[in-house]
C-alpha positions as CSV (number, residue, x, y, z in Angstrom):
1,X,80.7,123.2,250.7
2,X,81.9,119.5,250.3
3,X,79.8,116.8,251.8
4,X,80.9,114.5,254.6
5,X,80.5,110.7,255.2
6,X,81.0,109.4,258.7
7,X,82.0,105.7,259.1
8,X,81.7,103.6,262.3
9,X,82.2,99.9,263.0
10,X,80.2,98.4,265.9
11,X,79.5,95.3,267.9
12,X,77.3,95.5,271.1
13,X,77.8,99.2,271.5
14,X,74.3,100.1,272.8
15,X,75.8,101.9,275.8
16,X,78.0,104.2,273.7
17,X,76.6,104.5,270.2
18,X,73.8,107.1,270.8
19,X,76.1,109.7,272.2
20,X,78.6,109.0,269.4
21,X,76.0,109.4,266.7
22,X,74.6,112.5,268.3
23,X,78.0,114.2,268.2
24,X,78.2,113.7,264.4
25,X,74.5,114.1,263.5
26,X,75.3,117.1,261.4
27,X,77.2,115.0,258.8
28,X,75.6,114.3,255.4
29,X,75.6,110.5,255.8
30,X,76.5,108.1,258.6
31,X,77.6,104.6,257.7
32,X,77.6,101.9,260.4
33,X,79.0,98.4,259.8
34,X,77.9,96.1,262.6
35,X,79.4,92.7,263.5
36,X,76.2,90.9,264.4
37,X,75.4,92.8,267.6
38,X,73.2,90.9,270.1
39,X,72.0,94.1,271.8
40,X,70.1,97.1,270.4
41,X,73.0,98.7,268.6
42,X,71.6,98.4,265.1
43,X,68.2,99.7,266.2
44,X,69.7,102.7,267.8
45,X,71.7,103.5,264.7
46,X,68.7,103.2,262.4
47,X,66.6,105.4,264.8
48,X,69.2,108.1,264.5
49,X,69.3,108.0,260.7
50,X,72.4,105.9,260.1
51,X,72.7,103.4,257.3
52,X,73.4,100.0,258.9
53,X,75.2,97.1,257.2
54,X,75.8,93.8,258.9
55,X,79.0,91.7,258.3
56,X,81.1,89.1,259.9
57,X,84.2,90.1,261.8
58,X,87.5,90.0,259.7
59,X,89.5,92.3,262.0
60,X,89.6,96.1,262.6
61,X,91.3,97.2,259.4
62,X,89.3,95.1,257.0
63,X,86.0,96.0,258.7
64,X,86.8,99.7,258.5
65,X,87.6,99.3,254.8
66,X,84.2,97.7,254.4
67,X,82.6,100.8,256.0
68,X,84.7,103.0,253.7
69,X,83.4,101.1,250.7
70,X,79.9,102.2,251.5
71,X,80.8,105.9,251.9
72,X,79.7,108.1,248.9
73,X,81.0,111.6,249.7
74,X,84.4,113.2,248.9
75,X,85.4,113.6,252.6
76,X,85.2,110.8,255.2
77,X,85.4,111.0,259.0
78,X,86.2,107.8,260.8
79,X,85.0,107.6,264.4
80,X,84.7,104.8,267.0
81,X,81.6,104.1,269.1
82,X,83.3,105.2,272.3
83,X,84.4,108.6,270.8
84,X,82.7,112.0,270.7
85,X,83.3,115.0,268.4
86,X,83.5,118.2,270.4
87,X,82.0,121.5,269.1
88,X,85.4,123.0,268.5
89,X,86.4,119.9,266.4
90,X,83.2,120.1,264.5
91,X,83.9,123.7,263.6
92,X,87.4,122.7,262.4
93,X,86.0,119.9,260.2
94,X,83.3,122.2,258.7
95,X,86.0,124.8,257.9
96,X,87.8,122.2,255.8
97,X,84.6,121.2,254.0
98,X,84.0,124.9,253.2
99,X,87.5,125.5,251.9
100,X,87.4,124.7,248.2
101,X,91.1,125.4,247.7
102,X,92.2,123.0,250.4
103,X,95.2,120.8,249.2
104,X,95.5,118.4,252.1
105,X,94.5,114.8,251.6
106,X,93.8,114.2,255.3
107,X,93.9,115.7,258.8
108,X,95.2,114.7,262.2
109,X,93.2,115.2,265.3
110,X,94.2,115.4,268.9
111,X,92.4,112.7,270.9
112,X,91.8,113.0,274.7
113,X,91.1,109.6,276.3
114,X,89.7,108.7,279.6
115,X,90.6,105.7,281.8
116,X,88.2,104.6,284.5
117,X,86.7,108.0,284.7
118,X,89.8,110.2,284.4
119,X,91.0,112.0,281.2
120,X,94.7,111.2,280.9
121,X,97.0,114.0,280.2
122,X,100.2,111.9,280.5
123,X,101.1,108.2,280.3
124,X,101.8,108.4,276.6
125,X,98.1,109.0,276.0
126,X,98.1,112.7,275.3
127,X,98.4,114.4,272.9
128,X,97.3,111.3,270.9
129,X,97.5,112.5,267.2
130,X,95.4,110.3,264.9
131,X,94.3,110.8,261.3
132,X,90.6,110.6,261.0
133,X,89.4,113.1,258.4
134,X,90.4,112.2,254.8
135,X,89.5,112.4,251.2
136,X,87.8,109.1,250.2
137,X,90.0,108.6,247.2
138,X,93.3,109.3,249.0
139,X,93.3,106.8,251.9
140,X,92.7,103.3,253.0
141,X,93.1,101.3,256.2
142,X,95.7,98.6,256.7
143,X,94.3,95.1,257.0
144,X,95.7,94.6,260.5
145,X,93.6,92.6,262.9
146,X,94.1,95.3,265.6
147,X,95.8,98.7,265.8
148,X,95.1,99.3,262.1
149,X,96.6,102.4,260.4
150,X,95.2,104.8,257.9
151,X,97.5,104.9,254.9
152,X,97.2,108.3,253.2
153,X,98.5,109.5,249.8
154,X,99.2,113.2,250.1
155,X,99.7,116.0,252.6
156,X,98.3,115.7,256.1
157,X,97.2,118.7,258.1
158,X,96.2,119.3,261.7
159,X,92.7,120.2,263.0
160,X,91.9,122.3,266.1
161,X,89.7,120.8,268.8
162,X,89.7,117.4,270.4
163,X,88.1,114.0,269.9
164,X,87.0,112.7,273.3
165,X,87.6,109.0,273.8
166,X,85.9,107.1,276.6
167,X,88.3,104.2,276.3
168,X,87.8,102.3,279.5
169,X,84.9,102.9,281.8
170,X,85.8,100.4,284.6
171,X,88.1,97.6,285.4
172,X,85.8,95.0,283.9
173,X,86.1,96.7,280.5
174,X,89.9,97.0,281.0
175,X,90.2,93.2,281.6
176,X,88.0,92.4,278.6
177,X,89.9,94.6,276.3
178,X,93.3,93.4,277.5
179,X,92.2,89.9,276.8
180,X,90.7,90.7,273.3
181,X,93.5,92.9,272.1
182,X,96.3,90.7,273.4
183,X,94.8,87.7,271.5
184,X,94.4,89.7,268.3
185,X,97.9,91.2,268.7
186,X,99.5,87.8,269.2
187,X,97.7,86.4,266.1
188,X,98.9,89.3,264.1
189,X,102.5,88.9,265.3
190,X,102.5,85.2,264.5
191,X,101.4,85.9,261.0
192,X,104.4,88.1,260.6
193,X,106.8,85.4,261.9
194,X,107.5,86.9,265.3
195,X,109.1,84.7,268.0
196,X,109.4,85.2,271.8
197,X,110.1,83.3,275.0
198,X,108.6,83.4,278.5
199,X,111.5,85.6,279.7
200,X,110.9,87.9,276.7
201,X,107.2,88.2,277.6
202,X,108.0,89.1,281.2
203,X,110.7,91.7,280.3
204,X,108.5,93.3,277.6
205,X,105.7,93.6,280.2
206,X,108.1,95.2,282.7
207,X,109.4,97.6,280.2
208,X,105.8,98.6,279.3
209,X,105.2,99.6,282.9
210,X,108.4,101.6,283.2
211,X,107.8,103.4,280.0
212,X,104.2,104.3,280.8
213,X,104.6,105.2,284.5
214,X,108.0,106.8,284.6
215,X,109.3,107.8,281.1
216,X,105.9,109.0,280.0
217,X,105.1,110.6,283.4
218,X,102.1,108.4,284.2
219,X,102.6,109.2,287.8
220,X,101.3,112.6,287.1
221,X,97.9,111.0,286.2
222,X,97.5,109.9,289.9
223,X,95.9,106.6,290.8
224,X,94.6,106.0,287.3
225,X,98.1,106.6,285.9
226,X,99.4,103.7,288.0
227,X,96.4,101.5,287.0
228,X,97.0,102.3,283.3
229,X,100.7,101.4,283.6
230,X,99.8,98.0,285.2
231,X,97.1,97.2,282.5
232,X,99.6,98.2,279.8
233,X,102.1,95.8,281.3
234,X,99.6,93.1,281.5
235,X,98.4,93.6,277.9
236,X,102.0,93.4,276.7
237,X,102.9,90.4,278.8
238,X,99.8,88.4,277.7
239,X,100.3,89.4,274.0
240,X,103.8,87.9,274.0
241,X,102.8,85.0,276.2
242,X,100.0,84.1,273.8
243,X,102.4,84.5,270.8
244,X,104.8,82.0,272.5
245,X,101.9,79.5,273.0
246,X,100.6,80.0,269.4
247,X,104.1,79.3,268.0
248,X,104.4,76.2,270.2
249,X,101.0,74.9,269.1
250,X,101.7,75.5,265.4
251,X,105.0,73.6,265.7
252,X,103.3,70.7,267.4
253,X,105.2,71.1,270.7
254,X,102.2,72.0,272.8
């Protein structure tokens, strides 16, 4: 049986990290890279047997690559602090580790995410196929500030079971993440030379709502489906609005 390294990046995740670590406690090693948490996140991680390393914050992709650099086993599983491995998913991962003739370089997982207490089955959130289990020498994360991608060299398979994602617990967290992700997304787009206008920001936000609520059947997710469509629209609007302001500031017109 091959050994497994679990990698996690954290900052002020005391409310989430214990349940996350308990869901992967069966792994051979757990690597946590923490971004100077001011709560008890590092202490909880150490209490549960994780190896904790503290670094500054360079963005999601670079931070996950730092965590990957500390992993020592052939197979790596990347998980976020607000995610949980279900028993069925654990069994699927262990089956891969036991299969000595396996030829895949990585595996996709179906992620089921919750929004303000409701697991979303529509709205473009499900099934959310993400690559999280991979051979250490066959993959690396992109260096994007946000919405990083795992770049894999080789065949990608599909695992049974689901990864539970407690994405947004309440509206306060929604607003905080909308602000954080829109800022990071705007900075990333500016680096790539993207341009926009106020009209463009408004239209992109409107399109995000229509796509989430109508085209991706968000209305079937009830009240939370409408709330998610609105927050998606807000996030898109603010991301492009911030891009417009960043470009004006860099050109000296603001």
